[in-house]
Every structure is written in structure tokens, then in C-alpha cells.
C-alpha positions in Angstrom: -0.5 0.2 0.2 1.4 3.4 -1.0 2.0 5.4 2.2 1.1 9.1 2.4 4.3 10.8 3.5 4.3 14.5 5.0 5.6 16.4 1.7 2.8 15.1 0.3 0.6 18.2 1.9 2.3 20.6 -0.4 1.2 18.6 -3.3 -2.2 18.5 -2.3 -2.1 22.3 -1.1 -0.6 23.2 -4.6 -3.2 25.1 -6.8 -3.9 24.2 -9.2 -3.9 20.9 -8.9 -5.3 17.9 -10.9 -8.5 15.8 -9.5 -6.5 13.3 -10.3 -3.8 14.0 -8.1 -6.0 14.7 -5.6 -8.0 11.6 -5.8 -4.8 9.6 -5.8 -3.4 11.6 -2.5 -6.1 11.8 -0.2 -6.9 8.4 -0.7 -3.6 7.0 0.7 -4.8 10.2 3.4 -7.7 8.4 4.2 -5.9 4.9 4.0 -3.2 5.8 6.6 -6.0 7.5 8.6 -8.1 6.9 11.7 -11.1 8.6 13.4 -12.1 10.5 9.9 -14.5 13.0 9.1 -16.1 14.6 6.1 -18.6 17.7 5.7 -19.8 19.5 3.3 -18.8 23.1 4.8 -20.6 25.5 2.0 -22.1 25.2 -1.3 -23.2 28.0 -3.8 -25.5 26.6 -6.6 -25.1 29.2 -8.6 -21.8 29.0 -9.0 -21.2 25.3 -8.3 -18.2 26.1 -5.8 -18.0 24.2 -2.8 -15.8 23.6 0.1 -15.4 20.4 1.7 -13.6 19.6 5.1 -11.1 16.3 5.7 -10.7 15.6 9.4 -9.1 12.8 11.1 -5.4 11.2 13.2 -2.5 9.9 10.8 -1.4 6.9 11.9 2.0 6.6 13.3 2.8 3.5 13.5 6.0 2.8 11.4 4.3 0.4 9.2 2.1 3.4 8.2 3.7 6.5 8.4 6.9 7.6 7.0 7.9 11.0 9.0 
């Protein structure tokens, strides 16, 4: 299983980022996390703009997390 690494945060915060890259990296982050929650914070029907919040705890076991 690919591991989400600390430098990956900079990659997902980069703007603009392709949907493919976000799908891949956020998927890795979720797989390496516990207690994950997600909610839609806002949505604008006129523009289609949205804001989604993802909150969780990254696993710190050596087998799941590379520091």
C-alpha cells in the first residue's frame, strides 16, 4: 500500500491541482488515517463552488507512516 508522507501535504495544497492527483493523494491519506470525518461546509448553487472539510488522525505506526 502506498504511504502518505509529510511532503504530500504540499502537493495537495498546490493550486491548481488535478482531480486525479487529489483523488490519489487524499485516498492515501484516508487509508493511513483513523477517526476520519468529512462534511460539506458550503456550496454555492449559482457558481457550483463548494468547500469540503476532511478531518482525521494519521497513523503513527512505523508500518503505516513515513516521517
